[in-house]
N, C-alpha and C positions, 0 to 999 in steps of 0.2 A: 467074355467080354461084350460089352454094348456098345452103339455108337448111335447118337442121335444126328439124323441128317435133314437138314432144312432145305426144300426145293424150292426156290424163289420165282414166283410168277409163272408157274409153268402152263397156266392158261392163256398167257400172253407171248412170252419168250419160248417158242420151242420150233425154230426154224430148221429144217434139214433133219428132223427127227432127233433134236439135242436131248429130248426125254429119254432116249435111248442110253446116255451117260448115267442117268439116275438107275435104270434097270441094270445096267452094267456092274454099278456099284453095290446095288441090292442082291443080285445074285451072287456075287465073288464074296459077298461076306455070309451069304446063308449057306453057301458050299463051303465055306471054311469054319462054319459054327459059330460066326461071330453074331449076337443078336442086333438087329437093325431096326429101329423106329423111324420110318419116314413121316416129316411135317412139311405139308403144303402151306408156302405163305403168298398171299397176293393181296391186290388192293382192298378188297372186302373181307380179308380174312388174314389179320395181322397176328404173329407170333412173336413171341420174347426168342431173340436169338442166343441170349447170354448161356444158356444151358444147352447149347447144341454142341457138335463135336466138327461138322462138315458143312459146308454150303456149297450147292449147286445153283447156276442160273445158265440158263440157255440165251441162245440169239433171237433177234427180232428183225424186224422191218423198222424203217425209220418212224412210222406209224405207232409201232410196239413201243419203240424206246421213248417215243414223245409221251405215250401213255404212261409209262412208269416213272418218268424224270422227276416229276417234282413230287410221287408219292415215296420214291426209296430215297428223297432228300432227307426225309424224317428220320431215316435208319442210319445217317451217317455217322454219328459218334458210335453206334452199337457195331457198325461194320468195320470200323477204324478200330475199334478195341479188339474184335473178332480176328482180326488179321495180325495185329502186333502181339496178340497172345499167342501166334504162331499156328491157329487152327486153320486147316485147309479150307480156301476157296478155289473152286474152278469157275471162272467166268469166260462164256464164249461169245466173240462177235460183239454185239450191240451193248451187252452188259458189259464186257471186257472195255470197252469205250467209255462208258458210264462213271468208272471208277476214276478217269481221269479230270482236267481240269475244266474242259470243254469240249463240243462237238458242234461242229460247223455243219449243219444238213445242206442237201442240194438246192435249197433256196436261199442260201447265205444267212439262215438265221442260227443263233447261237443257242443250243439247248443246254439247260442246267444240268451238271454234272456233279459226282460227289467231292470231286476235289481233294481225294486221299492222295492220289498220285499225281506226281509234276508231269502231266501225258495231255498231249493234244490231239484232236483227230478232226479232220478237215475232208469231206465229202467232194469226190471230183465225179463228173460224168461217167468217164471210163471206169467200167467194173474191173476188179482183179478177180479172175474166176478160173478155177479148175483143180484139178488133184495137185496135191503138194506134198512133198518129202523135205523133212528138216532133220536136222540133226538133234540129239537129246542130250542137252546141255543140263538136265536135272542131275543133281547127285544122288545116286541109288544107293540104298543100304546094301552094305555087304551081304547080309541074310537074304535081302532080294534078290542080288545078281546070282546068288548060289541056288535059288529056287527056279532060275529060268536057265536053258540049253540053249537058247536061241539069241538072234540080235537083240541087243538093248539099245542099241546106238541110233537107232534112227525112228522118227515118228511119222505116220502118214495120215493124210486126212484130205478134206476137199475144202475149197473157200470160196466165197462168194461175196464180195463186199467193195463199196465204193468209197468208205472210209479210208484216208490214210494216216496212220498212226505213228505218233513220233514220242519217245522216251528215253530216258537216260537209266533205265534199269537193265538188270541183266534179261537176256532174252531166252524163250525156252527153246530155241534151236536157232542154226544158220540153216539157211535156205538153198535146198539142192536143187530141188524141182517147185517152179512156181514163183510167187511175188512176196507172199508175208507181210508184214506190218504196213509196208508202203510202196514197196515194188522198186525201192532205191539201195536201202543200206543191207540187203540180204540178211537181215535177221526176222522172225516170226514170233508173236508173242510176247510175254514179260513174265519175269519170276522176282518176288519178293517176300523172302521167308517163305512161308507155306501156301501164298497168293499165286496161281496160275491164271493167265490171260491169254487167250489165244482167238484166232480166227479161224481155226481148223472146226470144221465140223466133221460130218462122216457118218454118225457122230464121232469123236474123238477116242472116247474111253473103250468101247466094244473093239474098232480097229488096233487099239495099242493096250494090250492086257497088262502090259509092266507099266503103263502110267496110272492105269486104276488103281493096281495094287501100291504103287509108290503112294497115291493119296491115302488109301485106306490105311496103310502102315504108319504113315505120318500121323494121322488121325488118332491112332491107338498109342504112338509113342505120346501124342500132346496130352492125352486125356490119361494116360495111366503111366507110372514111375519107370522111367527109359531106363534105369539101371536092370528092372526086371522085366522088360518086354521081349528081349530075345528070347528068352525062357518059353514064355507064353505064345510067342509066334510059333516057334517050333511045334508045340503042342497043337496047333491049329489043323484043320483037316487038310490034306494035300489035294490039289485040284488036277486033273487031266486037262492039261491047256493045248492037247494038241491040234485041235481044231482050231481054237484061238490063234495060235502061233503060225499055223498054216496059213490061214487066212491074213495074218499080218505079213507075212514074208510074200505072199502071193500080190498083194495090194503093193508091196513095194516094187516087186516085178515088174507089175503091169504100170506103174507110174514112170519108172526109169523107162521103160521100153516105148511108152506113150511121148515123152519128151524127144 
């Protein structure tokens, strides 16, 4: 099996090591014997998104978001089709915001957004900063659950954002420690089909290997016949996740105790 992965704007959107999400996906695919081809997409290097299986977009400052805002609008239809075709997208922080209707920056300026989702973000002076722990609202495949013998019910990370995001969709998780989308409604992130938007840096995937595998497995399900996927996944190489699992559990312990 093979996956084509697009890494969007890696030279502009890589706050708090979000490039680690790509590294995590790459290594976990390689360890399982899944061929992975990574293609970078940026302002001076556009590629066709249609033939790809997964998109990763990191976070960035207001400046970075402003730099890409007009350029990414040219990809609106391609990105919307990608999402509606149920191909996985992971968008962190600034890139999460840009899939909504608009973003109001600290200077009260309206930054153009993709308008794919009914979602608005308003920046405020007080930033929402710190370690964060949320429940896991993703519906994990039974096969994925069988592969893990540890806590799958939590997602841990780090948030640092001035934007307050409001939307009507399902959330990635309910906030246990931290602030989440806006510090008001107790929700963090967004889920729509296989689109995941989140404020969690960390980066999120190395700290939560079960979420990385959720994205990988859904990419495989989408690309290949779902009726035959389980047998194929069972034949994938097993991974010794003891280090990742211990790190995940220790992060949860530290966040709970710090709070």
